[in-house]
C-alpha positions as YAML, in Angstrom:
chain: A
units: angstrom
residues:
- id: 1
  name: MET
  ca: [-23.55, 5.05, 7.37]
- id: 2
  name: ASN
  ca: [-27.11, 3.51, 7.74]
- id: 3
  name: ILE
  ca: [-27.14, 0.13, 5.99]
- id: 4
  name: THR
  ca: [-29.54, -2.93, 5.40]
- id: 5
  name: VAL
  ca: [-28.52, -6.13, 6.69]
- id: 6
  name: ARG
  ca: [-30.26, -9.35, 5.22]
- id: 7
  name: VAL
  ca: [-29.19, -12.34, 7.84]
- id: 8
  name: TRP
  ca: [-29.52, -15.38, 7.80]
- id: 9
  name: ARG
  ca: [-31.36, -17.01, 10.72]
- id: 10
  name: GLN
  ca: [-31.42, -21.04, 11.36]
- id: 11
  name: LYS
  ca: [-32.32, -22.08, 15.36]
- id: 12
  name: ASN
  ca: [-30.85, -24.94, 15.15]
- id: 13
  name: ALA
  ca: [-29.92, -28.31, 11.86]
- id: 14
  name: ASP
  ca: [-33.05, -29.26, 11.83]
- id: 15
  name: ASP
  ca: [-34.80, -25.53, 11.59]
- id: 16
  name: LYS
  ca: [-35.69, -24.70, 7.51]
- id: 17
  name: GLY
  ca: [-34.29, -20.98, 8.16]
- id: 18
  name: LYS
  ca: [-34.94, -17.48, 6.55]
- id: 19
  name: MET
  ca: [-33.38, -14.42, 5.56]
- id: 20
  name: VAL
  ca: [-34.01, -11.62, 8.07]
- id: 21
  name: THR
  ca: [-34.04, -8.04, 7.48]
- id: 22
  name: TYR
  ca: [-32.43, -5.45, 10.05]
- id: 23
  name: GLY
  ca: [-31.40, -1.62, 9.75]
- id: 24
  name: VAL
  ca: [-28.27, -0.51, 11.80]
- id: 25
  name: GLU
  ca: [-27.68, 3.51, 11.99]
- id: 26
  name: ASN
  ca: [-24.61, 5.43, 13.00]
- id: 27
  name: VAL
  ca: [-22.22, 2.92, 11.26]
- id: 28
  name: SER
  ca: [-18.67, 4.00, 11.43]
- id: 29
  name: GLU
  ca: [-17.02, 2.65, 8.29]
- id: 30
  name: ASP
  ca: [-13.94, 2.47, 10.84]
- id: 31
  name: MET
  ca: [-15.67, -1.15, 12.10]
- id: 32
  name: SER
  ca: [-15.04, -4.10, 11.03]
- id: 33
  name: PHE
  ca: [-17.88, -6.22, 9.83]
- id: 34
  name: LEU
  ca: [-17.70, -8.00, 12.90]
- id: 35
  name: GLU
  ca: [-17.78, -4.84, 15.07]
- id: 36
  name: MET
  ca: [-21.38, -3.99, 13.04]
- id: 37
  name: LEU
  ca: [-22.43, -7.89, 13.84]
- id: 38
  name: ASP
  ca: [-22.05, -6.80, 17.73]
- id: 39
  name: VAL
  ca: [-23.97, -3.60, 17.42]
- id: 40
  name: LEU
  ca: [-26.69, -4.89, 15.50]
- id: 41
  name: ASN
  ca: [-26.62, -7.89, 17.90]
- id: 42
  name: GLU
  ca: [-26.49, -5.02, 21.08]
- id: 43
  name: GLN
  ca: [-29.74, -3.74, 19.30]
- id: 44
  name: LEU
  ca: [-31.96, -7.46, 19.12]
- id: 45
  name: THR
  ca: [-30.50, -7.61, 22.28]
- id: 46
  name: LEU
  ca: [-31.65, -4.31, 24.12]
- id: 47
  name: ALA
  ca: [-35.31, -5.03, 21.33]
- id: 48
  name: ASP
  ca: [-35.56, -8.67, 23.65]
- id: 49
  name: GLU
  ca: [-34.74, -10.55, 20.31]
- id: 50
  name: GLU
  ca: [-32.35, -13.66, 19.95]
- id: 51
  name: PRO
  ca: [-29.39, -12.49, 18.63]
- id: 52
  name: ILE
  ca: [-27.30, -13.35, 15.55]
- id: 53
  name: ALA
  ca: [-25.18, -16.02, 16.13]
- id: 54
  name: PHE
  ca: [-22.00, -16.38, 14.52]
- id: 55
  name: ASP
  ca: [-18.84, -17.50, 14.95]
- id: 56
  name: HIS
  ca: [-15.20, -15.99, 15.66]
- id: 57
  name: ASP
  ca: [-12.17, -15.67, 17.78]
- id: 58
  name: CYS
  ca: [-9.06, -13.72, 17.27]
- id: 59
  name: ARG
  ca: [-10.47, -11.34, 15.18]
- id: 60
  name: GLU
  ca: [-6.86, -10.81, 13.85]
- id: 61
  name: GLY
  ca: [-7.14, -12.80, 10.25]
- id: 62
  name: ILE
  ca: [-5.09, -15.32, 11.96]
- id: 63
  name: CYS
  ca: [-7.57, -18.66, 13.32]
- id: 64
  name: GLY
  ca: [-9.68, -18.99, 10.47]
- id: 65
  name: ALA
  ca: [-13.23, -19.04, 12.53]
- id: 66
  name: CYS
  ca: [-14.96, -15.81, 11.35]
- id: 67
  name: GLY
  ca: [-16.31, -16.73, 7.17]
- id: 68
  name: VAL
  ca: [-19.49, -16.12, 6.49]
- id: 69
  name: VAL
  ca: [-20.60, -15.17, 2.99]
- id: 70
  name: ILE
  ca: [-21.27, -11.89, 2.18]
- id: 71
  name: ASN
  ca: [-23.43, -10.65, -0.77]
- id: 72
  name: GLY
  ca: [-22.20, -14.15, -2.19]
- id: 73
  name: ILE
  ca: [-19.16, -13.63, -1.92]
- id: 74
  name: ALA
  ca: [-16.76, -15.81, 0.13]
- id: 75
  name: HIS
  ca: [-15.45, -13.10, 3.39]
- id: 76
  name: GLY
  ca: [-16.59, -10.43, 1.08]
- id: 77
  name: PRO
  ca: [-15.61, -7.83, -1.53]
- id: 78
  name: GLN
  ca: [-12.20, -7.82, 0.00]
- id: 79
  name: VAL
  ca: [-10.00, -10.40, -0.36]
- id: 80
  name: THR
  ca: [-9.24, -11.10, 3.76]
- id: 81
  name: THR
  ca: [-11.05, -12.74, 6.43]
- id: 82
  name: THR
  ca: [-13.99, -11.11, 7.62]
- id: 83
  name: CYS
  ca: [-12.87, -9.74, 10.98]
- id: 84
  name: GLN
  ca: [-10.51, -7.49, 8.95]
- id: 85
  name: LEU
  ca: [-13.29, -6.50, 6.28]
- id: 86
  name: HIS
  ca: [-14.16, -2.98, 7.51]
- id: 87
  name: MET
  ca: [-17.48, -0.89, 6.73]
- id: 88
  name: ARG
  ca: [-15.35, 1.43, 4.01]
- id: 89
  name: SER
  ca: [-15.67, -1.48, 1.82]
- id: 90
  name: PHE
  ca: [-19.76, -0.66, 2.09]
- id: 91
  name: GLU
  ca: [-21.69, 2.39, 0.92]
- id: 92
  name: ASP
  ca: [-24.32, 4.49, 2.75]
- id: 93
  name: GLY
  ca: [-27.17, 2.86, 2.26]
- id: 94
  name: ALA
  ca: [-25.71, -0.86, 1.39]
- id: 95
  name: VAL
  ca: [-27.78, -3.56, 1.57]
- id: 96
  name: ILE
  ca: [-26.07, -6.52, 2.43]
- id: 97
  name: ASP
  ca: [-26.47, -9.98, 2.41]
- id: 98
  name: VAL
  ca: [-25.04, -12.22, 5.42]
- id: 99
  name: GLU
  ca: [-25.51, -16.09, 4.55]
- id: 100
  name: PRO
  ca: [-23.51, -19.40, 6.49]
- id: 101
  name: TRP
  ca: [-20.89, -21.08, 4.29]
- id: 102
  name: ARG
  ca: [-22.42, -23.38, 2.18]
- id: 103
  name: SER
  ca: [-21.59, -26.98, 1.68]
- id: 104
  name: GLY
  ca: [-23.35, -30.21, 2.51]
- id: 105
  name: ALA
  ca: [-20.03, -30.55, 4.58]
- id: 106
  name: PHE
  ca: [-20.39, -27.97, 6.81]
- id: 107
  name: PRO
  ca: [-24.11, -28.36, 8.37]
- id: 108
  name: VAL
  ca: [-25.49, -25.08, 10.18]
- id: 109
  name: ILE
  ca: [-25.23, -25.59, 13.86]
- id: 110
  name: LYS
  ca: [-27.29, -22.05, 14.44]
- id: 111
  name: ASP
  ca: [-27.54, -19.28, 12.47]
- id: 112
  name: LEU
  ca: [-23.46, -17.99, 10.53]
- id: 113
  name: VAL
  ca: [-22.52, -20.82, 12.50]
- id: 114
  name: VAL
  ca: [-21.46, -24.01, 11.06]
- id: 115
  name: ASP
  ca: [-20.02, -27.10, 11.98]
- id: 116
  name: ARG
  ca: [-16.62, -27.37, 9.77]
- id: 117
  name: GLY
  ca: [-15.00, -30.44, 12.11]
- id: 118
  name: SER
  ca: [-14.79, -31.90, 8.70]
- id: 119
  name: LEU
  ca: [-11.84, -30.07, 7.97]
- id: 120
  name: ASP
  ca: [-10.13, -31.73, 11.40]
- id: 121
  name: ARG
  ca: [-10.71, -34.82, 10.81]
- id: 122
  name: ILE
  ca: [-8.88, -34.09, 7.25]
- id: 123
  name: ILE
  ca: [-5.71, -33.17, 8.79]
- id: 124
  name: GLN
  ca: [-6.56, -36.60, 11.44]
- id: 125
  name: ALA
  ca: [-5.78, -38.42, 8.33]
- id: 126
  name: GLY
  ca: [-2.57, -38.02, 7.92]
- id: 127
  name: GLY
  ca: [-1.61, -34.38, 7.93]
- id: 128
  name: TYR
  ca: [1.01, -34.66, 10.87]
- id: 129
  name: ILE
  ca: [4.17, -36.17, 10.92]
- id: 130
  name: SER
  ca: [6.08, -38.63, 12.71]
- id: 131
  name: ALA
  ca: [9.19, -37.38, 14.70]
- id: 132
  name: PRO
  ca: [11.62, -38.99, 18.09]
- id: 133
  name: THR
  ca: [10.55, -36.95, 21.02]
- id: 134
  name: GLY
  ca: [13.92, -34.58, 22.41]
- id: 135
  name: SER
  ca: [15.14, -31.39, 22.40]
- id: 136
  name: ALA
  ca: [14.73, -29.48, 18.60]
- id: 137
  name: PRO
  ca: [17.33, -30.87, 16.21]
- id: 138
  name: GLU
  ca: [19.65, -27.86, 14.79]
- id: 139
  name: ALA
  ca: [18.43, -26.52, 11.68]
- id: 140
  name: ASN
  ca: [21.37, -26.56, 9.59]
- id: 141
  name: ASN
  ca: [21.39, -30.38, 9.61]
- id: 142
  name: LEU
  ca: [19.00, -30.78, 7.30]
- id: 143
  name: PRO
  ca: [18.74, -28.06, 4.70]
- id: 144
  name: VAL
  ca: [15.69, -27.52, 2.31]
- id: 145
  name: PRO
  ca: [15.89, -25.51, -0.69]
- id: 146
  name: LYS
  ca: [14.65, -22.24, -0.58]
- id: 147
  name: VAL
  ca: [12.33, -22.90, -3.86]
- id: 148
  name: ASP
  ca: [11.34, -25.55, -1.60]
- id: 149
  name: ALA
  ca: [10.94, -24.21, 1.68]
- id: 150
  name: ASP
  ca: [8.95, -21.10, -0.15]
- id: 151
  name: HIS
  ca: [6.45, -23.20, -1.16]
- id: 152
  name: ALA
  ca: [6.16, -25.17, 2.00]
- id: 153
  name: PHE
  ca: [5.83, -21.41, 4.14]
- id: 154
  name: GLU
  ca: [3.16, -20.29, 1.45]
- id: 155
  name: SER
  ca: [0.62, -23.80, 2.14]
- id: 156
  name: ALA
  ca: [1.37, -23.31, 5.59]
- id: 157
  name: ALA
  ca: [0.12, -19.94, 5.31]
- id: 158
  name: CYS
  ca: [-4.01, -21.95, 5.28]
- id: 159
  name: ILE
  ca: [-5.78, -21.15, 7.87]
- id: 160
  name: GLY
  ca: [-8.80, -23.41, 7.55]
- id: 161
  name: CYS
  ca: [-11.21, -21.03, 7.41]
- id: 162
  name: GLY
  ca: [-13.25, -23.06, 4.42]
- id: 163
  name: ALA
  ca: [-13.73, -20.27, 2.35]
- id: 164
  name: CYS
  ca: [-12.32, -22.38, -0.49]
- id: 165
  name: VAL
  ca: [-15.28, -24.83, 0.09]
- id: 166
  name: ALA
  ca: [-17.95, -21.71, 0.59]
- id: 167
  name: ALA
  ca: [-16.44, -20.49, -3.17]
- id: 168
  name: CYS
  ca: [-16.46, -23.76, -4.74]
- id: 169
  name: PRO
  ca: [-19.11, -24.36, -7.11]
- id: 170
  name: ASN
  ca: [-18.46, -28.21, -6.34]
- id: 171
  name: GLY
  ca: [-18.70, -27.46, -2.35]
- id: 172
  name: SER
  ca: [-14.98, -29.01, -2.95]
- id: 173
  name: GLY
  ca: [-11.93, -28.84, 0.04]
- id: 174
  name: MET
  ca: [-9.40, -29.56, -2.38]
- id: 175
  name: LEU
  ca: [-7.57, -26.54, -2.12]
- id: 176
  name: PHE
  ca: [-7.39, -27.28, 2.35]
- id: 177
  name: THR
  ca: [-5.90, -30.76, 1.65]
- id: 178
  name: ALA
  ca: [-3.95, -30.01, -1.21]
- id: 179
  name: ALA
  ca: [-2.11, -27.02, 1.34]
- id: 180
  name: LYS
  ca: [-1.72, -29.11, 3.97]
- id: 181
  name: ILE
  ca: [-0.15, -32.38, 2.43]
- id: 182
  name: THR
  ca: [1.85, -29.51, 0.33]
- id: 183
  name: HIS
  ca: [3.51, -28.21, 3.59]
- id: 184
  name: LEU
  ca: [4.55, -31.48, 4.69]
- id: 185
  name: GLY
  ca: [5.74, -33.04, 1.47]
- id: 186
  name: LEU
  ca: [8.15, -30.39, 0.94]
- id: 187
  name: LEU
  ca: [10.20, -30.58, 3.67]
- id: 188
  name: PRO
  ca: [12.34, -33.67, 4.67]
- id: 189
  name: GLN
  ca: [10.36, -34.26, 8.21]
- id: 190
  name: GLY
  ca: [7.16, -34.87, 6.41]
- id: 191
  name: GLN
  ca: [9.04, -38.19, 3.85]
- id: 192
  name: PRO
  ca: [8.43, -40.86, 6.14]
- id: 193
  name: GLU
  ca: [4.45, -40.60, 5.75]
- id: 194
  name: ARG
  ca: [4.12, -38.73, 2.50]
- id: 195
  name: ASP
  ca: [2.74, -41.80, 0.78]
- id: 196
  name: SER
  ca: [0.03, -42.76, 3.25]
- id: 197
  name: ARG
  ca: [-0.16, -39.26, 4.07]
- id: 198
  name: VAL
  ca: [-1.97, -37.77, 0.76]
- id: 199
  name: ILE
  ca: [-3.92, -41.48, -0.39]
- id: 200
  name: GLY
  ca: [-5.53, -40.82, 3.78]
- id: 201
  name: MET
  ca: [-6.46, -37.28, 3.42]
- id: 202
  name: VAL
  ca: [-8.30, -37.75, 0.09]
- id: 203
  name: GLU
  ca: [-9.64, -40.83, 0.96]
- id: 204
  name: GLN
  ca: [-11.15, -38.56, 4.41]
- id: 205
  name: HIS
  ca: [-11.92, -35.71, 2.40]
- id: 206
  name: ASP
  ca: [-13.64, -37.02, -0.34]
- id: 207
  name: HIS
  ca: [-15.90, -39.62, 2.81]
- id: 208
  name: GLU
  ca: [-17.08, -36.26, 4.14]
- id: 209
  name: GLY
  ca: [-19.20, -35.37, 1.55]
- id: 210
  name: PHE
  ca: [-17.14, -32.42, -0.34]
- id: 211
  name: GLY
  ca: [-17.17, -32.20, -3.65]
- id: 212
  name: SER
  ca: [-14.63, -32.91, -6.45]
- id: 213
  name: CYS
  ca: [-12.66, -30.19, -7.74]
- id: 214
  name: THR
  ca: [-12.39, -29.69, -11.74]
- id: 215
  name: ASN
  ca: [-9.95, -26.46, -11.66]
- id: 216
  name: ILE
  ca: [-11.82, -23.44, -11.53]
- id: 217
  name: GLY
  ca: [-10.07, -21.77, -9.53]
- id: 218
  name: GLU
  ca: [-12.67, -20.19, -7.72]
- id: 219
  name: CYS
  ca: [-11.35, -21.07, -4.17]
- id: 220
  name: THR
  ca: [-7.71, -19.34, -4.74]
- id: 221
  name: ALA
  ca: [-9.78, -16.36, -6.02]
- id: 222
  name: ALA
  ca: [-11.78, -16.36, -2.19]
- id: 223
  name: CYS
  ca: [-8.48, -17.21, 0.05]
- id: 224
  name: PRO
  ca: [-7.30, -14.89, 1.81]
- id: 225
  name: LYS
  ca: [-4.34, -16.28, 2.58]
- id: 226
  name: GLY
  ca: [-3.56, -16.37, -1.41]
- id: 227
  name: ILE
  ca: [-2.81, -20.73, -1.26]
- id: 228
  name: PRO
  ca: [-2.36, -20.58, -5.38]
- id: 229
  name: LEU
  ca: [-4.22, -23.75, -7.55]
- id: 230
  name: ASP
  ca: [-1.01, -25.10, -8.73]
- id: 231
  name: THR
  ca: [-0.87, -26.18, -5.13]
- id: 232
  name: ILE
  ca: [-3.76, -28.98, -6.42]
- id: 233
  name: ALA
  ca: [-1.57, -30.31, -8.87]
- id: 234
  name: ARG
  ca: [1.26, -30.80, -6.14]
- id: 235
  name: LEU
  ca: [-1.64, -32.82, -4.61]
- id: 236
  name: ASN
  ca: [-2.69, -34.87, -8.15]
- id: 237
  name: ARG
  ca: [1.22, -35.64, -8.42]
- id: 238
  name: ASP
  ca: [1.87, -36.66, -4.42]
- id: 239
  name: LEU
  ca: [-1.53, -38.90, -5.18]
- id: 240
  name: LEU
  ca: [-0.82, -40.47, -8.42]
- id: 241
  name: GLY
  ca: [2.83, -41.27, -7.12]
- id: 242
  name: ALA
  ca: [1.75, -42.67, -4.20]
- id: 243
  name: LEU
  ca: [-0.74, -44.99, -5.86]
- id: 244
  name: ALA
  ca: [1.89, -46.05, -8.12]
- id: 245
  name: HIS
  ca: [3.81, -47.32, -5.02]
- id: 246
  name: GLY
  ca: [1.03, -48.88, -3.75]
- id: 247
  name: ASP
  ca: [1.21, -51.49, -7.05]
- id: 248
  name: ALA
  ca: [4.92, -51.78, -7.01]
...
């Protein structure tokens, strides 16, 4: 395949940035999207040009580091992570636009790399449990209803990639926040901090500059792990309950 790639280039957070066009030849349809970027960077390096900075780590769809916007869609045309997107999803001669996540809460560091530390700070605001030290307790000591266990596991699948934020017209991180609150709030171990957790994490979400959720649903459509929209409804119920408990 021979393709044209238009990539966002930005030297640093203060630089204005612009789209730059590159041609990439002999691209195998079996390459991942990141491997195609590797080939492009080899071309740029041989031409004594600055390679494109992009974030990645595991390249197995687990870590969530590799997110970019491809042709206006978070992670690209398939519902998966960018590293698991293959070039067979594009046609020979395709023109592909590649941009970083667009959100005020995700400032650009360089080119396609953004600072997603805001998501870490949301977790720091309450995404944990308090537990006594020592050996792990017997699993059957705390029975968990299967429905709750299934919903908790579903939410725990969130990899914190930020696609929900990039896809949302409001730049909201509410699906991420809801997933981190739900997977703990449904389990017995998460009950002691349940109220303080949801209040603290929602407050931090707003403090970081994420937009408000208006239930458009683009977040769950782009989520590579399929976190459902009703996870946000569960967060809202928890938040209302926590605020009611505080007023009691």
